[in-house]
N, C-alpha and C positions, 0 to 999 in steps of 0.2 A: 504494500500500500504506500502511496506517495504521501509525504508530509509537505505542507506548504508553509513557507515563511513569508508572511505579509509585511511589506515595508512601505507604509504610506508616505505621503509628503507632509509638508508643514501642517501642524495641528492634528495629524492623523486623518483618517477617512471618516466622514460622518455616516449616519445611519442609512443614507440613500446611495452611498458610493458603492460601485460594483465590488470593490475589495471587501467591504464589510458584508455585503450580501453573499459573496463567495465564501468568506470566512464562516459565516453562520451555517452555510450549506455543508461545508467540510467538517464542521464540528471539531472533535479532538485531533483531527489530522492537520489543523491549522494553528500556527503560532504567530502572534503579532509582536513586532518589536515594541519596546517600551522605553524610549529614551527619556531622560529628565528634561530635555530641552525641546519639546514639541514646537513651541511657538517662536523660540529664538534658537533655531537649530545650530548645534555645535557638531562639526563633522566627527571629531573624535568620540563624542558621546553617542552619536548615531551609529558609528562603526562598532563601538563596543556593544550597543544594544543589538545589532545584527549578530554579533558573535554569540551573545548570551541566548538569543532566540534560536540561532542555528544549533547551539549545543542542546537546547531543549528539544527541538524538532528532530535532531539526529538520534535521539534516544529511542525514537519509535522505529519500528521495522520499516525498511524501505528507503528509497531515495528522497532527498530534499530538493524542492524547487523553490527558488526565490520569485516572489510576485511583487514587483516594485512599481510605484507610481510617482511621477513628478520628482521632487527632490530625493525621494527614496531610491530612485535609480542611481543617483550619485553615491549614496551611502552603500548601496549594494555593490556597485562597481569598484568603489574604493576598498571595501572589505574583500571582495573577490581577488583583487590584485595584491593583497597582503599574503595570499597563498595559504591560509590556515586550514582549509578543508577542500572537499571535492564535491560540491553540490551537483545534482543531475542537470540543472539548467537555471537560466535566469530570464524571466519575462519582464521586460523593461518598458513601461508604458508612459509616454509623454514626458521624456526627460527634458528639463528646462535647459536653455542655453545660458551658461554662466556669464557669457559675454554679451548676451542680448539685453535690449533696453528694458524689458519687463522683469528681469531677474531681481529677486528681492535682496539686493546687496546689503542693506542695513540689517535685515532680519537674519540673513544666512551668510554673513561675511566669511565664515570659515569654509564655505563651499565655493566661493568665488574663484578660487585658483585650481579647482579640480581639472583633471584632463582625462580623456578617454584613452585607455590602454587596452590591448587585446585581453579578452577574458579567458579564463582557463576552463570554461565549460560551454556547452551549447547555449546560445542566447538568441532572443528575438526582441527587436525593438519595434514598438508600435507608435506611430505618430499620427497627427491630424493635419489636414490641409489648412486649418485656420486656428492652430494653437497659438494663443497670445504670448506664450513663453518660449516658443521654439518654432522656427520655420521648418517646413518639410525638408528643405535642402540641408539645413543644419542637422536635423534629426537623422537623416540618411547618412550624413558624414559621421555622426557619432556611431551609428551602427557599423559603418565600415571600419572605424578605428577600434571599436570593441570586437571586431571580427564576428559580428552578429548578423543574423538574417534581418531584413527590413520589411515592414508592412505599413503602408499608408492606409489608414482606416477611413479616409474621406473627411468631410467637414464636420468634425465632432468637438470643436473647441479644445479644451484641455483634457478631454476624456475623463471627466470627473462628474460629480453629482449634478452640477449645472448643465452638463451635456445631455442629461436625460437618458442615459444609457440603461438605467435599471440594473438588472442582473447581467446585462451585456452578453447575450448568447454568442455573438460573433467573437468576442474576446475569449470566451471559454474554448471555442473551436481553435483559435490561434494558440492558446496555452496548450491544449491537447496535442496540437501539431508539434509543439516543442518537445513534449514528453514521450511521444511515440518513438 
């Protein structure tokens, strides 16, 4: 059985976010990170939270898949590049462009200098044609630097609650394509 490591963006994912809906559906097979700095993200705190959640998830039988959204993509990729473990895959949705005009530089200052390096596991980056935090071209470039597959989901905003995705069945299909 697969264990899922949920890595939301700033402030976590609300009750209507696809990550939260998936987490409920997965039950005990899902573990969510719990950094102390949800609202004023500190990269080291978030990477440590990923490690703790991974340790918890890996105690279950089966592979662990990271399911990250927004700033959580950078916490996931930074953690993955420290080489501590060997997850089965990374599903990275709507990574924000740290150099882009909408990046929350004041709130997430420690994330501003992150860079995309090849990931040590299979990965899929999903972007949107009208994400205010990252252009499709930049997201495609991040996927290439991460050595990840790329998927453009269409005009879905930031692929969050405001996008109205609900339980996002197409996202589940994409995630399943990564884990097959």
